[in-house]
N, CA, C and O atoms as a GROMACS GRO file, in nm:
protein
  556
    1MET      N    1   0.217   0.173   2.272
    1MET     CA    2   0.192   0.068   2.175
    1MET      C    3   0.323  -0.006   2.148
    1MET      O    4   0.429   0.056   2.134
    2LYS      N    5   0.314  -0.136   2.141
    2LYS     CA    6   0.430  -0.218   2.115
    2LYS      C    7   0.488  -0.187   1.976
    2LYS      O    8   0.413  -0.172   1.879
    3ARG      N    9   0.619  -0.179   1.967
    3ARG     CA   10   0.692  -0.152   1.842
    3ARG      C   11   0.651  -0.020   1.776
    3ARG      O   12   0.652  -0.009   1.654
    4ARG      N   13   0.614   0.078   1.855
    4ARG     CA   14   0.566   0.206   1.803
    4ARG      C   15   0.667   0.270   1.707
    4ARG      O   16   0.630   0.316   1.599
    5ARG      N   17   0.793   0.272   1.748
    5ARG     CA   18   0.896   0.334   1.663
    5ARG      C   19   0.906   0.263   1.528
    5ARG      O   20   0.914   0.327   1.424
    6LEU      N   21   0.906   0.130   1.532
    6LEU     CA   22   0.910   0.053   1.406
    6LEU      C   23   0.793   0.088   1.317
    6LEU      O   24   0.810   0.110   1.197
    7HIS      N   25   0.674   0.094   1.375
    7HIS     CA   26   0.554   0.125   1.295
    7HIS      C   27   0.560   0.265   1.237
    7HIS      O   28   0.517   0.288   1.124
    8ARG      N   29   0.613   0.358   1.314
    8ARG     CA   30   0.627   0.494   1.262
    8ARG      C   31   0.722   0.496   1.141
    8ARG      O   32   0.694   0.562   1.041
    9ILE      N   33   0.832   0.423   1.152
    9ILE     CA   34   0.928   0.415   1.042
    9ILE      C   35   0.866   0.349   0.919
    9ILE      O   36   0.878   0.399   0.807
   10VAL      N   37   0.798   0.236   0.942
   10VAL     CA   38   0.737   0.162   0.830
   10VAL      C   39   0.636   0.252   0.757
   10VAL      O   40   0.638   0.260   0.634
   11PHE      N   41   0.550   0.318   0.831
   11PHE     CA   42   0.447   0.398   0.764
   11PHE      C   43   0.504   0.526   0.704
   11PHE      O   44   0.450   0.577   0.605
   12ALA      N   45   0.612   0.578   0.760
   12ALA     CA   46   0.679   0.692   0.695
   12ALA      C   47   0.739   0.646   0.562
   12ALA      O   48   0.727   0.715   0.460
   13LEU      N   49   0.804   0.528   0.562
   13LEU     CA   50   0.859   0.474   0.438
   13LEU      C   51   0.749   0.444   0.338
   13LEU      O   52   0.763   0.475   0.219
   14ALA      N   53   0.641   0.385   0.383
   14ALA     CA   54   0.528   0.355   0.293
   14ALA      C   55   0.471   0.483   0.235
   14ALA      O   56   0.437   0.489   0.117
   15GLY      N   57   0.461   0.586   0.318
   15GLY     CA   58   0.410   0.713   0.269
   15GLY      C   59   0.498   0.775   0.161
   15GLY      O   60   0.450   0.816   0.055
   16VAL      N   61   0.626   0.781   0.188
   16VAL     CA   62   0.720   0.838   0.090
   16VAL      C   63   0.722   0.752  -0.036
   16VAL      O   64   0.722   0.805  -0.148
   17TYR      N   65   0.725   0.620  -0.019
   17TYR     CA   66   0.724   0.530  -0.135
   17TYR      C   67   0.600   0.553  -0.220
   17TYR      O   68   0.610   0.567  -0.342
   18ASN      N   69   0.483   0.556  -0.157
   18ASN     CA   70   0.360   0.574  -0.234
   18ASN      C   71   0.356   0.709  -0.305
   18ASN      O   72   0.312   0.717  -0.420
   19LEU      N   73   0.401   0.813  -0.237
   19LEU     CA   74   0.405   0.944  -0.304
   19LEU      C   75   0.496   0.941  -0.425
   19LEU      O   76   0.462   0.992  -0.531
   20ALA      N   77   0.614   0.881  -0.409
   20ALA     CA   78   0.709   0.874  -0.520
   20ALA      C   79   0.657   0.785  -0.634
   20ALA      O   80   0.664   0.823  -0.750
   21TRP      N   81   0.605   0.667  -0.600
   21TRP     CA   82   0.552   0.576  -0.701
   21TRP      C   83   0.434   0.642  -0.774
   21TRP      O   84   0.422   0.635  -0.896
   22GLY      N   85   0.348   0.704  -0.696
   22GLY     CA   86   0.232   0.769  -0.757
   22GLY      C   87   0.271   0.880  -0.852
   22GLY      O   88   0.216   0.892  -0.961
   23ALA      N   89   0.366   0.962  -0.810
   23ALA     CA   90   0.411   1.073  -0.896
   23ALA      C   91   0.476   1.019  -1.023
   23ALA      O   92   0.447   1.068  -1.132
   24TYR      N   93   0.562   0.920  -1.008
   24TYR     CA   94   0.629   0.864  -1.125
   24TYR      C   95   0.528   0.802  -1.221
   24TYR      O   96   0.538   0.820  -1.342
   25SER      N   97   0.432   0.728  -1.168
   25SER     CA   98   0.333   0.661  -1.252
   25SER      C   99   0.239   0.762  -1.318
   25SER      O  100   0.191   0.740  -1.429
   26ALA      N  101   0.214   0.872  -1.251
   26ALA     CA  102   0.131   0.977  -1.312
   26ALA      C  103   0.208   1.048  -1.424
   26ALA      O  104   0.151   1.086  -1.526
   27LEU      N  105   0.338   1.066  -1.404
   27LEU     CA  106   0.421   1.134  -1.505
   27LEU      C  107   0.461   1.044  -1.621
   27LEU      O  108   0.478   1.091  -1.733
   28ASP      N  109   0.477   0.915  -1.595
   28ASP     CA  110   0.515   0.818  -1.698
   28ASP      C  111   0.425   0.694  -1.689
   28ASP      O  112   0.470   0.587  -1.647
   29PRO      N  113   0.300   0.708  -1.728
   29PRO     CA  114   0.204   0.598  -1.711
   29PRO      C  115   0.228   0.476  -1.798
   29PRO      O  116   0.157   0.376  -1.784
   30GLN      N  117   0.324   0.481  -1.888
   30GLN     CA  118   0.352   0.366  -1.973
   30GLN      C  119   0.469   0.282  -1.921
   30GLN      O  120   0.505   0.182  -1.984
   31TRP      N  121   0.530   0.320  -1.805
   31TRP     CA  122   0.652   0.253  -1.760
   31TRP      C  123   0.631   0.103  -1.742
   31TRP      O  124   0.714   0.024  -1.787
   32LEU      N  125   0.524   0.063  -1.679
   32LEU     CA  126   0.502  -0.080  -1.651
   32LEU      C  127   0.488  -0.158  -1.782
   32LEU      O  128   0.538  -0.270  -1.794
   33PHE      N  129   0.422  -0.100  -1.877
   33PHE     CA  130   0.398  -0.168  -2.004
   33PHE      C  131   0.527  -0.184  -2.083
   33PHE      O  132   0.550  -0.288  -2.146
   34ARG      N  133   0.611  -0.081  -2.079
   34ARG     CA  134   0.744  -0.095  -2.141
   34ARG      C  135   0.826  -0.199  -2.068
   34ARG      O  136   0.886  -0.286  -2.132
   35PHE      N  137   0.830  -0.194  -1.935
   35PHE     CA  138   0.909  -0.285  -1.855
   35PHE      C  139   0.868  -0.429  -1.877
   35PHE      O  140   0.954  -0.517  -1.889
   36ALA      N  141   0.738  -0.456  -1.883
   36ALA     CA  142   0.687  -0.593  -1.896
   36ALA      C  143   0.677  -0.639  -2.041
   36ALA      O  144   0.635  -0.752  -2.068
   37GLY      N  145   0.714  -0.551  -2.136
   37GLY     CA  146   0.707  -0.589  -2.276
   37GLY      C  147   0.565  -0.599  -2.330
   37GLY      O  148   0.539  -0.673  -2.425
   38MET      N  149   0.475  -0.527  -2.269
   38MET     CA  150   0.334  -0.527  -2.315
   38MET      C  151   0.314  -0.414  -2.413
   38MET      O  152   0.391  -0.318  -2.414
   39PRO      N  153   0.210  -0.424  -2.495
   39PRO     CA  154   0.178  -0.311  -2.582
   39PRO      C  155   0.146  -0.187  -2.497
   39PRO      O  156   0.086  -0.196  -2.390
   40LEU      N  157   0.187  -0.072  -2.547
   40LEU     CA  158   0.156   0.051  -2.476
   40LEU      C  159   0.004   0.072  -2.473
   40LEU      O  160  -0.068   0.028  -2.563
   41GLN      N  161  -0.043   0.138  -2.370
   41GLN     CA  162  -0.185   0.163  -2.354
   41GLN      C  163  -0.236   0.267  -2.452
   41GLN      O  164  -0.164   0.360  -2.490
   42ASN      N  165  -0.361   0.250  -2.492
   42ASN     CA  166  -0.426   0.354  -2.573
   42ASN      C  167  -0.473   0.469  -2.484
   42ASN      O  168  -0.487   0.582  -2.531
   43HIS      N  169  -0.497   0.440  -2.357
   43HIS     CA  170  -0.547   0.541  -2.264
   43HIS      C  171  -0.457   0.543  -2.138
   43HIS      O  172  -0.498   0.495  -2.032
   44PRO      N  173  -0.336   0.597  -2.150
   44PRO     CA  174  -0.244   0.595  -2.036
   44PRO      C  175  -0.294   0.676  -1.916
   44PRO      O  176  -0.244   0.659  -1.805
   45GLU      N  177  -0.391   0.761  -1.939
   45GLU     CA  178  -0.443   0.841  -1.827
   45GLU      C  179  -0.509   0.752  -1.722
   45GLU      O  180  -0.523   0.795  -1.607
   46ILE      N  181  -0.550   0.630  -1.757
   46ILE     CA  182  -0.607   0.538  -1.658
   46ILE      C  183  -0.499   0.497  -1.560
   46ILE      O  184  -0.522   0.496  -1.439
   47PHE      N  185  -0.380   0.462  -1.609
   47PHE     CA  186  -0.269   0.425  -1.520
   47PHE      C  187  -0.220   0.548  -1.445
   47PHE      O  188  -0.179   0.536  -1.329
   48ALA      N  189  -0.222   0.664  -1.508
   48ALA     CA  190  -0.186   0.788  -1.439
   48ALA      C  191  -0.279   0.813  -1.322
   48ALA      O  192  -0.237   0.860  -1.216
   49CYS      N  193  -0.406   0.782  -1.340
   49CYS     CA  194  -0.505   0.798  -1.232
   49CYS      C  195  -0.475   0.699  -1.119
   49CYS      O  196  -0.487   0.735  -1.002
   50LEU      N  197  -0.436   0.578  -1.153
   50LEU     CA  198  -0.394   0.481  -1.051
   50LEU      C  199  -0.276   0.538  -0.972
   50LEU      O  200  -0.272   0.526  -0.850
   51GLY      N  201  -0.182   0.599  -1.041
   51GLY     CA  202  -0.070   0.663  -0.973
   51GLY      C  203  -0.117   0.770  -0.875
   51GLY      O  204  -0.062   0.782  -0.766
   52MET      N  205  -0.217   0.847  -0.915
   52MET     CA  206  -0.270   0.950  -0.826
   52MET      C  207  -0.331   0.888  -0.701
   52MET      O  208  -0.309   0.938  -0.591
   53VAL      N  209  -0.405   0.780  -0.717
   53VAL     CA  210  -0.468   0.714  -0.603
   53VAL      C  211  -0.361   0.658  -0.508
   53VAL      O  212  -0.370   0.674  -0.387
   54VAL      N  213  -0.261   0.591  -0.567
   54VAL     CA  214  -0.152   0.537  -0.484
   54VAL      C  215  -0.081   0.650  -0.410
   54VAL      O  216  -0.045   0.636  -0.293
   55GLY      N  217  -0.060   0.761  -0.477
   55GLY     CA  218   0.003   0.876  -0.413
   55GLY      C  219  -0.078   0.930  -0.297
   55GLY      O  220  -0.022   0.966  -0.194
   56VAL      N  221  -0.209   0.935  -0.313
   56VAL     CA  222  -0.297   0.982  -0.204
   56VAL      C  223  -0.285   0.889  -0.082
   56VAL      O  224  -0.285   0.935   0.032
   57TYR      N  225  -0.275   0.760  -0.106
   57TYR     CA  226  -0.253   0.667   0.005
   57TYR      C  227  -0.125   0.703   0.079
   57TYR      O  228  -0.116   0.685   0.200
   58GLY      N  229  -0.026   0.753   0.007
   58GLY     CA  230   0.097   0.795   0.073
   58GLY      C  231   0.073   0.900   0.179
   58GLY      O  232   0.133   0.896   0.286
   59LEU      N  233  -0.014   0.996   0.149
   59LEU     CA  234  -0.049   1.096   0.248
   59LEU      C  235  -0.113   1.034   0.372
   59LEU      O  236  -0.084   1.073   0.485
   60LEU      N  237  -0.199   0.935   0.348
   60LEU     CA  238  -0.264   0.866   0.461
   60LEU      C  239  -0.163   0.788   0.544
   60LEU      O  240  -0.169   0.788   0.667
   61TYR      N  241  -0.070   0.721   0.478
   61TYR     CA  242   0.031   0.646   0.551
   61TYR      C  243   0.120   0.738   0.634
   61TYR      O  244   0.162   0.701   0.744
   62LEU      N  245   0.149   0.856   0.583
   62LEU     CA  246   0.226   0.953   0.662
   62LEU      C  247   0.149   0.994   0.787
   62LEU      O  248   0.208   1.019   0.891
   63ASP      N  249   0.017   1.000   0.776
   63ASP     CA  250  -0.064   1.031   0.893
   63ASP      C  251  -0.059   0.919   0.997
   63ASP      O  252  -0.055   0.946   1.117
   64VAL      N  253  -0.057   0.794   0.951
   64VAL     CA  254  -0.041   0.680   1.042
   64VAL      C  255   0.096   0.690   1.110
   64VAL      O  256   0.106   0.666   1.231
   65ALA      N  257   0.199   0.726   1.037
   65ALA     CA  258   0.332   0.738   1.096
   65ALA      C  259   0.334   0.848   1.203
   65ALA      O  260   0.404   0.836   1.303
   66ARG      N  261   0.259   0.953   1.180
   66ARG     CA  262   0.254   1.064   1.276
   66ARG      C  263   0.184   1.024   1.405
   66ARG      O  264   0.226   1.063   1.514
   67ASP      N  265   0.076   0.946   1.392
   67ASP     CA  266  -0.006   0.908   1.507
   67ASP      C  267  -0.048   0.762   1.496
   67ASP      O  268  -0.164   0.734   1.466
   68PRO      N  269   0.044   0.669   1.519
   68PRO     CA  270   0.015   0.528   1.495
   68PRO      C  271  -0.098   0.470   1.581
   68PRO      O  272  -0.161   0.371   1.542
   69GLU      N  273  -0.124   0.529   1.695
   69GLU     CA  274  -0.231   0.476   1.779
   69GLU      C  275  -0.368   0.496   1.717
   69GLU      O  276  -0.465   0.434   1.761
   70ARG      N  277  -0.378   0.581   1.616
   70ARG     CA  278  -0.508   0.611   1.556
   70ARG      C  279  -0.516   0.578   1.407
   70ARG      O  280  -0.602   0.631   1.336
   71GLY      N  281  -0.428   0.492   1.359
   71GLY     CA  282  -0.423   0.464   1.216
   71GLY      C  283  -0.474   0.329   1.172
   71GLY      O  284  -0.452   0.289   1.058
   72ALA      N  285  -0.543   0.257   1.260
   72ALA     CA  286  -0.583   0.120   1.229
   72ALA      C  287  -0.673   0.112   1.105
   72ALA      O  288  -0.652   0.025   1.021
   73ARG      N  289  -0.768   0.199   1.093
   73ARG     CA  290  -0.862   0.190   0.979
   73ARG      C  291  -0.789   0.216   0.847
   73ARG      O  292  -0.811   0.146   0.748
   74ILE      N  293  -0.704   0.316   0.847
   74ILE     CA  294  -0.626   0.346   0.725
   74ILE      C  295  -0.539   0.227   0.687
   74ILE      O  296  -0.535   0.187   0.571
   75ALA      N  297  -0.470   0.171   0.786
   75ALA     CA  298  -0.381   0.058   0.759
   75ALA      C  299  -0.459  -0.065   0.715
   75ALA      O  300  -0.412  -0.139   0.629
   76ALA      N  301  -0.577  -0.087   0.772
   76ALA     CA  302  -0.660  -0.203   0.734
   76ALA      C  303  -0.706  -0.189   0.589
   76ALA      O  304  -0.703  -0.287   0.514
   77VAL      N  305  -0.748  -0.071   0.549
   77VAL     CA  306  -0.789  -0.049   0.411
   77VAL      C  307  -0.668  -0.065   0.318
   77VAL      O  308  -0.678  -0.124   0.211
   78GLY      N  309  -0.554  -0.012   0.360
   78GLY     CA  310  -0.433  -0.027   0.281
   78GLY      C  311  -0.395  -0.172   0.263
   78GLY      O  312  -0.362  -0.214   0.152
   79LEU      N  313  -0.398  -0.250   0.371
   79LEU     CA  314  -0.362  -0.392   0.361
   79LEU      C  315  -0.463  -0.466   0.275
   79LEU      O  316  -0.426  -0.554   0.197
   80LEU      N  317  -0.588  -0.433   0.287
   80LEU     CA  318  -0.691  -0.498   0.203
   80LEU      C  319  -0.658  -0.475   0.054
   80LEU      O  320  -0.665  -0.568  -0.026
   81GLY      N  321  -0.624  -0.353   0.019
   81GLY     CA  322  -0.584  -0.326  -0.119
   81GLY      C  323  -0.459  -0.401  -0.160
   81GLY      O  324  -0.446  -0.442  -0.276
   82LYS      N  325  -0.367  -0.418  -0.065
   82LYS     CA  326  -0.242  -0.489  -0.094
   82LYS      C  327  -0.263  -0.641  -0.104
   82LYS      O  328  -0.174  -0.712  -0.150
   83VAL      N  329  -0.377  -0.690  -0.062
   83VAL     CA  330  -0.413  -0.830  -0.081
   83VAL      C  331  -0.499  -0.847  -0.206
   83VAL      O  332  -0.478  -0.940  -0.284
   84LEU      N  333  -0.596  -0.757  -0.225
   84LEU     CA  334  -0.685  -0.769  -0.341
   84LEU      C  335  -0.613  -0.740  -0.474
   84LEU      O  336  -0.642  -0.803  -0.576
   85GLY      N  337  -0.521  -0.646  -0.474
   85GLY     CA  338  -0.446  -0.614  -0.596
   85GLY      C  339  -0.374  -0.735  -0.655
   85GLY      O  340  -0.389  -0.763  -0.774
   86PRO      N  341  -0.297  -0.807  -0.574
   86PRO     CA  342  -0.230  -0.926  -0.628
   86PRO      C  343  -0.327  -1.036  -0.672
   86PRO      O  344  -0.296  -1.112  -0.763
   87ILE      N  345  -0.442  -1.044  -0.610
   87ILE     CA  346  -0.541  -1.143  -0.656
   87ILE      C  347  -0.586  -1.108  -0.797
   87ILE      O  348  -0.596  -1.196  -0.883
   88GLY      N  349  -0.613  -0.982  -0.822
   88GLY     CA  350  -0.650  -0.938  -0.956
   88GLY      C  351  -0.539  -0.959  -1.056
   88GLY      O  352  -0.563  -1.002  -1.169
   89LEU      N  353  -0.415  -0.927  -1.016
   89LEU     CA  354  -0.303  -0.946  -1.106
   89LEU      C  355  -0.280  -1.094  -1.135
   89LEU      O  356  -0.247  -1.131  -1.248
   90ALA      N  357  -0.297  -1.178  -1.033
   90ALA     CA  358  -0.280  -1.323  -1.053
   90ALA      C  359  -0.378  -1.373  -1.159
   90ALA      O  360  -0.343  -1.458  -1.241
   91ARG      N  361  -0.497  -1.321  -1.157
   91ARG     CA  362  -0.597  -1.360  -1.259
   91ARG      C  363  -0.552  -1.316  -1.397
   91ARG      O  364  -0.563  -1.392  -1.493
   92LEU      N  365  -0.502  -1.194  -1.408
   92LEU     CA  366  -0.453  -1.145  -1.537
   92LEU      C  367  -0.338  -1.230  -1.589
   92LEU      O  368  -0.332  -1.261  -1.708
   93ILE      N  369  -0.247  -1.269  -1.499
   93ILE     CA  370  -0.132  -1.351  -1.540
   93ILE      C  371  -0.178  -1.492  -1.574
   93ILE      O  372  -0.135  -1.548  -1.675
   94ALA      N  373  -0.266  -1.551  -1.492
   94ALA     CA  374  -0.313  -1.688  -1.514
   94ALA      C  375  -0.389  -1.702  -1.645
   94ALA      O  376  -0.382  -1.807  -1.711
   95THR      N  377  -0.461  -1.598  -1.684
   95THR     CA  378  -0.537  -1.605  -1.810
   95THR      C  379  -0.458  -1.559  -1.930
   95THR      O  380  -0.509  -1.558  -2.042
   96GLY      N  381  -0.331  -1.519  -1.907
   96GLY     CA  382  -0.245  -1.480  -2.019
   96GLY      C  383  -0.268  -1.338  -2.067
   96GLY      O  384  -0.212  -1.298  -2.169
   97VAL      N  385  -0.349  -1.262  -1.998
   97VAL     CA  386  -0.375  -1.124  -2.039
   97VAL      C  387  -0.252  -1.037  -2.017
   97VAL      O  388  -0.218  -0.952  -2.099
   98TRP      N  389  -0.184  -1.060  -1.903
   98TRP     CA  390  -0.061  -0.986  -1.872
   98TRP      C  391   0.051  -1.088  -1.853
   98TRP      O  392   0.025  -1.201  -1.810
   99PRO      N  393   0.175  -1.051  -1.886
   99PRO     CA  394   0.288  -1.144  -1.868
   99PRO      C  395   0.334  -1.151  -1.722
   99PRO      O  396   0.304  -1.062  -1.641
  100LEU      N  397   0.404  -1.256  -1.690
  100LEU     CA  398   0.455  -1.276  -1.554
  100LEU      C  399   0.542  -1.159  -1.508
  100LEU      O  400   0.542  -1.124  -1.390
  101LYS      N  401   0.613  -1.100  -1.600
  101LYS     CA  402   0.702  -0.987  -1.565
  101LYS      C  403   0.626  -0.869  -1.502
  101LYS      O  404   0.686  -0.787  -1.433
  102SER      N  405   0.496  -0.862  -1.525
  102SER     CA  406   0.417  -0.753  -1.467
  102SER      C  407   0.400  -0.767  -1.317
  102SER      O  408   0.347  -0.677  -1.252
  103ILE      N  409   0.443  -0.881  -1.261
  103ILE     CA  410   0.432  -0.902  -1.116
  103ILE      C  411   0.516  -0.801  -1.038
  103ILE      O  412   0.497  -0.784  -0.918
  104VAL      N  413   0.609  -0.734  -1.105
  104VAL     CA  414   0.687  -0.630  -1.039
  104VAL      C  415   0.594  -0.529  -0.972
  104VAL      O  416   0.628  -0.471  -0.868
  105LEU      N  417   0.479  -0.509  -1.029
  105LEU     CA  418   0.380  -0.416  -0.973
  105LEU      C  419   0.342  -0.455  -0.830
  105LEU      O  420   0.331  -0.369  -0.743
  106CYS      N  421   0.323  -0.584  -0.806
  106CYS     CA  422   0.282  -0.631  -0.673
  106CYS      C  423   0.400  -0.654  -0.580
  106CYS      O  424   0.386  -0.645  -0.458
  107VAL      N  425   0.515  -0.684  -0.634
  107VAL     CA  426   0.633  -0.708  -0.548
  107VAL      C  427   0.662  -0.582  -0.468
  107VAL      O  428   0.681  -0.588  -0.347
  108THR      N  429   0.666  -0.469  -0.536
  108THR     CA  430   0.704  -0.344  -0.470
  108THR      C  431   0.587  -0.273  -0.402
  108THR      O  432   0.605  -0.208  -0.300
  109ASN      N  433   0.469  -0.284  -0.458
  109ASN     CA  434   0.353  -0.212  -0.403
  109ASN      C  435   0.279  -0.290  -0.296
  109ASN      O  436   0.210  -0.230  -0.212
  110ASP      N  437   0.291  -0.422  -0.296
  110ASP     CA  438   0.204  -0.502  -0.210
  110ASP      C  439   0.281  -0.598  -0.121
  110ASP      O  440   0.277  -0.585   0.002
  111PHE      N  441   0.349  -0.694  -0.179
  111PHE     CA  442   0.407  -0.804  -0.103
  111PHE      C  443   0.500  -0.757   0.009
  111PHE      O  444   0.494  -0.809   0.120
  112VAL      N  445   0.584  -0.658  -0.019
  112VAL     CA  446   0.680  -0.613   0.082
  112VAL      C  447   0.612  -0.550   0.203
  112VAL      O  448   0.674  -0.538   0.309
  113TRP      N  449   0.488  -0.509   0.189
  113TRP     CA  450   0.416  -0.440   0.297
  113TRP      C  451   0.325  -0.533   0.377
  113TRP      O  452   0.275  -0.493   0.482
  114TRP      N  453   0.301  -0.656   0.330
  114TRP     CA  454   0.206  -0.744   0.399
  114TRP      C  455   0.244  -0.766   0.544
  114TRP      O  456   0.161  -0.744   0.633
  115ILE      N  457   0.365  -0.810   0.571
  115ILE     CA  458   0.404  -0.842   0.710
  115ILE      C  459   0.407  -0.717   0.797
  115ILE      O  460   0.350  -0.719   0.906
  116PRO      N  461   0.472  -0.608   0.755
  116PRO     CA  462   0.474  -0.491   0.844
  116PRO      C  463   0.335  -0.433   0.870
  116PRO      O  464   0.307  -0.390   0.982
  117PHE      N  465   0.247  -0.431   0.770
  117PHE     CA  466   0.112  -0.380   0.792
  117PHE      C  467   0.033  -0.472   0.885
  117PHE      O  468  -0.037  -0.425   0.974
  118ALA      N  469   0.045  -0.603   0.864
  118ALA     CA  470  -0.026  -0.699   0.949
  118ALA      C  471   0.026  -0.692   1.092
  118ALA      O  472  -0.053  -0.697   1.186
  119LEU      N  473   0.157  -0.679   1.110
  119LEU     CA  474   0.214  -0.667   1.244
  119LEU      C  475   0.162  -0.541   1.313
  119LEU      O  476   0.128  -0.543   1.431
  120TYR      N  477   0.158  -0.432   1.238
  120TYR     CA  478   0.104  -0.307   1.292
  120TYR      C  479  -0.040  -0.326   1.336
  120TYR      O  480  -0.078  -0.283   1.445
  121LEU      N  481  -0.122  -0.388   1.252
  121LEU     CA  482  -0.264  -0.407   1.285
  121LEU      C  483  -0.278  -0.494   1.410
  121LEU      O  484  -0.368  -0.471   1.491
  122TRP      N  485  -0.192  -0.592   1.426
  122TRP     CA  486  -0.194  -0.674   1.547
  122TRP      C  487  -0.160  -0.588   1.669
  122TRP      O  488  -0.231  -0.589   1.769
  123ASP      N  489  -0.050  -0.512   1.658
  123ASP     CA  490  -0.007  -0.431   1.771
  123ASP      C  491  -0.108  -0.324   1.808
  123ASP      O  492  -0.134  -0.301   1.926
  124VAL      N  493  -0.165  -0.258   1.708
  124VAL     CA  494  -0.261  -0.152   1.739
  124VAL      C  495  -0.390  -0.210   1.797
  124VAL      O  496  -0.456  -0.146   1.879
  125SER      N  497  -0.426  -0.332   1.755
  125SER     CA  498  -0.546  -0.395   1.814
  125SER      C  499  -0.521  -0.433   1.959
  125SER      O  500  -0.610  -0.422   2.043
  126GLN      N  501  -0.399  -0.477   1.989
  126GLN     CA  502  -0.364  -0.509   2.128
  126GLN      C  503  -0.360  -0.384   2.212
  126GLN      O  504  -0.403  -0.385   2.328
  127PHE      N  505  -0.309  -0.277   2.157
  127PHE     CA  506  -0.305  -0.148   2.226
  127PHE      C  507  -0.446  -0.099   2.255
  127PHE      O  508  -0.475  -0.054   2.366
  128ALA      N  509  -0.535  -0.109   2.155
  128ALA     CA  510  -0.672  -0.064   2.173
  128ALA      C  511  -0.744  -0.146   2.280
  128ALA      O  512  -0.817  -0.092   2.363
  129ALA      N  513  -0.721  -0.277   2.277
  129ALA     CA  514  -0.785  -0.364   2.378
  129ALA      C  515  -0.735  -0.329   2.518
  129ALA      O  516  -0.814  -0.321   2.612
  130ALA      N  517  -0.605  -0.308   2.533
  130ALA     CA  518  -0.549  -0.271   2.664
  130ALA      C  519  -0.602  -0.136   2.708
  130ALA      O  520  -0.630  -0.117   2.827
  131SER      N  521  -0.615  -0.043   2.614
  131SER     CA  522  -0.667   0.089   2.646
  131SER      C  523  -0.812   0.082   2.694
  131SER      O  524  -0.851   0.154   2.786
  132ARG      N  525  -0.890  -0.002   2.632
  132ARG     CA  526  -1.031  -0.018   2.673
  132ARG      C  527  -1.038  -0.076   2.814
  132ARG      O  528  -1.121  -0.036   2.895
  133ARG      N  529  -0.951  -0.171   2.842
  133ARG     CA  530  -0.952  -0.234   2.975
  133ARG      C  531  -0.914  -0.133   3.082
  133ARG      O  532  -0.968  -0.138   3.193
  134THR      N  533  -0.824  -0.041   3.051
  134THR     CA  534  -0.779   0.055   3.150
  134THR      C  535  -0.857   0.185   3.145
  134THR      O  536  -0.837   0.274   3.228
  135GLY      N  537  -0.947   0.197   3.046
  135GLY     CA  538  -1.028   0.317   3.034
  135GLY      C  539  -0.959   0.434   2.970
  135GLY      O  540  -1.012   0.545   2.971
  136ARG      N  541  -0.839   0.412   2.911
  136ARG     CA  542  -0.767   0.520   2.844
  136ARG      C  543  -0.818   0.534   2.701
  136ARG      O  544  -0.874   0.441   2.643
  137ASP      N  545  -0.798   0.651   2.645
  137ASP     CA  546  -0.837   0.680   2.506
  137ASP      C  547  -0.746   0.602   2.412
  137ASP      O  548  -0.624   0.599   2.431
  138ALA      N  549  -0.805   0.540   2.310
  138ALA     CA  550  -0.726   0.466   2.211
  138ALA      C  551  -0.789   0.483   2.074
  138ALA      O  552  -0.865   0.576   2.051
  139VAL      N  553  -0.757   0.394   1.986
  139VAL     CA  554  -0.796   0.394   1.846
  139VAL      C  555  -0.942   0.425   1.827
  139VAL      O  556  -0.990   0.428   1.713
   0.00000   0.00000   0.00000
């Protein structure tokens, strides 16, 4: 697969990042609200649960790093979340529900991963197509 080493590094970093972000958010679910100057949540366990979900994605990304030829579905779902999340946050910011400073959530969790995840999906799709043409096992 083209750029295999790069993709392994990217997904290893994404995995470690998600595990760390998830753990921190589960342990300190009010961090974003303090950082953005928003009122603290009445039910911080909701954000802690989000941290758990993000952390679980970290395990999946580590699996993509281990075997990038077979990670297309995981990466596609991950990229979809990294596109839909900012759309939801944009709505919250546009309607004044959340302040602009809360965009830090998408800068680190979403935007930085768009290009590397999209590049990976392109490369793995090309690999799969070539494998089908040659009859080799692929994605």
